[in-house]
C-alpha positions in Angstrom: -13.9 14.4 -23.1 -11.2 12.3 -21.4 -9.9 13.6 -18.1 -6.7 12.4 -16.6 -7.0 12.9 -12.8 -4.5 12.5 -10.0 -4.4 13.6 -6.4 -2.5 13.7 -3.0 1.2 13.5 -4.0 2.4 14.5 -0.5 6.0 15.1 -1.6 6.5 11.7 -3.2 8.6 12.6 -6.2 9.3 9.0 -7.1 5.7 8.3 -7.8 5.2 11.6 -9.7 8.2 11.0 -11.9 7.0 7.5 -12.8 3.5 8.9 -13.4 4.8 11.5 -15.8 6.8 8.9 -17.8 3.8 6.6 -17.9 1.4 9.2 -19.3 3.7 10.5 -22.1 1.9 8.4 -24.7 -1.6 8.8 -23.3 -4.4 10.7 -25.1 -6.5 12.9 -23.0 -8.2 16.3 -23.2 -7.6 17.7 -19.7 -5.2 16.8 -16.9 -6.3 17.6 -13.3 -4.5 17.6 -10.0 -6.8 17.6 -7.0 -4.3 19.0 -4.4 -2.0 18.1 -1.6 1.7 18.6 -2.5 2.8 18.9 1.1 2.8 16.6 4.1 4.3 13.2 4.9 7.3 13.0 2.4 10.1 15.3 1.6 10.4 16.5 -2.0 7.8 19.2 -2.2 9.9 21.7 -4.1 10.7 19.1 -6.8 7.0 18.2 -7.0 6.1 21.8 -7.5 8.7 22.1 -10.3 7.3 19.1 -12.1 3.8 20.3 -11.8 4.7 23.7 -13.2 6.0 22.0 -16.4 2.6 20.2 -17.2 0.9 22.2 -19.9 -2.7 23.4 -19.1 -2.8 21.6 -15.7 -5.9 22.2 -13.7 -4.4 22.5 -10.2 -6.4 22.6 -6.9 -5.2 23.4 -3.4 -5.4 20.7 -0.7 -5.7 20.9 3.0 -2.0 20.0 3.5 -1.1 22.8 1.1 -3.0 25.2 3.4 -1.1 23.9 6.4 2.2 24.5 4.6 1.1 28.1 3.6 0.1 28.8 7.3 3.5 27.5 8.5 5.4 29.4 5.8 3.6 32.7 6.6 4.1 32.3 10.4 0.5 31.6 11.3 1.3 28.1 12.5 4.3 26.3 13.8 5.7 23.2 12.1 5.8 21.3 15.4 2.0 21.4 15.5 2.0 18.9 12.6 5.1 16.8 13.3 3.5 14.1 15.4 1.0 13.2 12.7 2.7 14.2 9.5 6.4 13.9 10.2 9.2 16.5 9.6 8.1 17.3 6.0 7.0 20.8 7.2 10.3 21.7 8.8 12.3 24.6 7.3 9.9 25.4 4.6 11.4 28.8 4.0 14.6 27.2 3.1 13.1 24.4 1.0 10.2 26.1 -1.0 10.3 29.3 -3.0 8.1 32.2 -1.8 6.7 32.7 -5.3 5.6 29.0 -5.3 3.9 29.3 -2.0 2.1 32.5 -3.1 1.0 30.8 -6.3 -0.5 27.8 -4.4 -2.1 30.2 -1.9 -4.0 31.9 -4.7 -5.5 28.6 -5.9 -8.9 27.2 -5.0 -9.8 23.9 -3.5 -12.6 23.4 -6.1 -13.4 24.1 -9.7 -16.4 23.6 -12.0 -15.9 22.4 -15.6 -18.4 22.4 -18.4 -17.6 20.4 -21.6 -20.8 21.3 -23.4 -22.6 18.1 -22.3 -21.4 17.5 -18.8 -21.3 19.7 -15.7 -18.3 18.5 -13.7 -17.4 19.4 -10.1 -13.8 19.1 -9.0 -13.1 19.1 -5.2 -10.1 18.3 -3.0 -12.7 17.3 -0.3 -16.4 17.0 -1.1 -19.1 19.3 -2.5 -20.4 19.8 1.1 -16.9 20.7 2.4 -14.5 21.4 -0.5 -11.4 21.4 1.6 -11.8 18.9 4.4 -14.8 16.8 3.5 -14.3 13.0 3.1 -16.3 10.5 1.2 -15.2 6.9 1.4 -16.5 4.1 -0.9 -18.9 2.7 1.6 -20.1 5.9 3.2 -23.7 6.9 3.1 -24.2 10.2 1.2 -26.2 12.3 3.6 -26.5 15.3 1.4 -27.1 14.0 -2.1 -28.4 17.3 -3.4 -24.8 18.7 -3.2 -23.8 15.9 -5.7 -26.8 15.9 -8.0 -26.1 19.5 -9.1 -23.4 17.9 -11.3 -23.2 15.1 -13.9 -19.8 14.1 -12.5 -18.1 14.8 -9.2 -14.3 14.1 -8.8 -12.8 14.1 -5.3 -9.5 13.6 -3.6 -8.4 13.8 0.1 -9.2 10.2 1.3 -6.4 8.4 -0.6 -9.0 5.7 -1.5 -10.1 4.8 -5.0 -13.8 5.2 -5.6 -16.3 4.9 -8.4 -19.9 5.1 -7.5 -23.2 6.8 -8.4 -25.3 9.2 -6.4 -28.5 8.9 -8.3 -27.3 9.7 -11.9 -24.2 11.5 -10.7 -20.9 9.7 -11.2 -18.6 10.2 -8.2 -14.9 9.3 -8.6 -11.8 9.5 -6.4 -8.6 8.6 -8.3 -6.9 7.4 -5.1 -3.5 8.8 -4.1 -0.5 9.1 -6.4 1.7 9.6 -3.3 0.4 7.7 -0.3 -2.4 5.2 -1.1 -4.4 4.0 2.0 -6.7 1.5 0.4 -4.1 -1.2 -0.2 -4.5 -0.9 -4.0 -1.3 1.0 -4.8 -0.3 4.4 -6.1 -2.9 5.4 -8.6 -4.6 7.8 -10.9 -7.8 7.7 -13.1 -8.9 8.3 -16.6 -12.5 9.4 -16.9 -14.6 9.5 -20.0 -17.1 12.2 -19.4 -19.4 11.2 -22.2 -19.6 7.5 -21.4 -19.3 8.1 -17.7 -16.7 5.5 -17.5 -13.6 5.2 -15.2 -10.3 3.4 -15.6 -8.0 3.3 -12.6 -4.3 3.1 -13.4 -1.5 2.1 -11.1 2.0 3.5 -10.8 4.7 1.0 -9.7 7.6 2.5 -7.7 10.5 1.2 -5.7 9.2 2.0 -2.2 12.7 1.4 -0.7 13.5 5.0 -1.8 10.7 6.3 0.3 11.6 4.0 3.2 15.2 5.4 3.2 13.8 8.9 3.2 11.6 8.1 6.2 14.5 6.4 8.1 16.6 9.5 7.5 14.0 12.1 8.4 11.4 10.4 10.7 12.8 7.2 12.0 10.4 7.0 14.9 7.2 7.7 12.9 6.5 4.1 12.0 3.0 4.7 10.6 4.5 6.3 7.5 5.9 2.9 6.5 2.9 1.1 7.7 0.6 3.0 5.3 2.9 2.3 2.4 2.8 -1.5 3.2 -0.9 -1.6 3.9 -2.9 -4.5 2.3 -6.6 -4.5 2.8 
């Protein structure tokens, strides 16, 4: 089975639109989004509309999606997130439809797939902490038993591409479609579950569109641009 996996869009409609054009001719069996529509950039409602058009999309909820739900429902205030994540959470009630918020709220942050031969765990975070857990490429895996329950574990959240093994378990992070932090560009992954092989694919976008959005909405939050220009 071939899985096409992407994660962490964060309101970046430019990258998502280019991604959808790029995959039109691809052959795959399942398409998976590991969560985080909200946070950082500004076109969350358009992102939701595009995702709703993808047939049979497996769609997880991310930690930023929970922040948005809490703000929308009045449990949190947007200003609690502005310093770190910018103004993208402001005026959510005017920008996002209630039915879409409720749909995302009903989603899970993890899912298990079985293709007959492989037991596959999908997580926004990690098997140990499905919502907020982070595993970076060079991190020591302190609880390998959480991973070895699966043949393949697929993670989001860190915005870092990763392909490694925990004993016989393949562990993959597709990187971020919306805000890469590893200096390797906007990315997604194609995973062959039988061969346990991974191909990372890059999306090329004109970042000046994002820079203009940042200058208009969050001119004093320089780190938003810094992340997009990062080279490691």
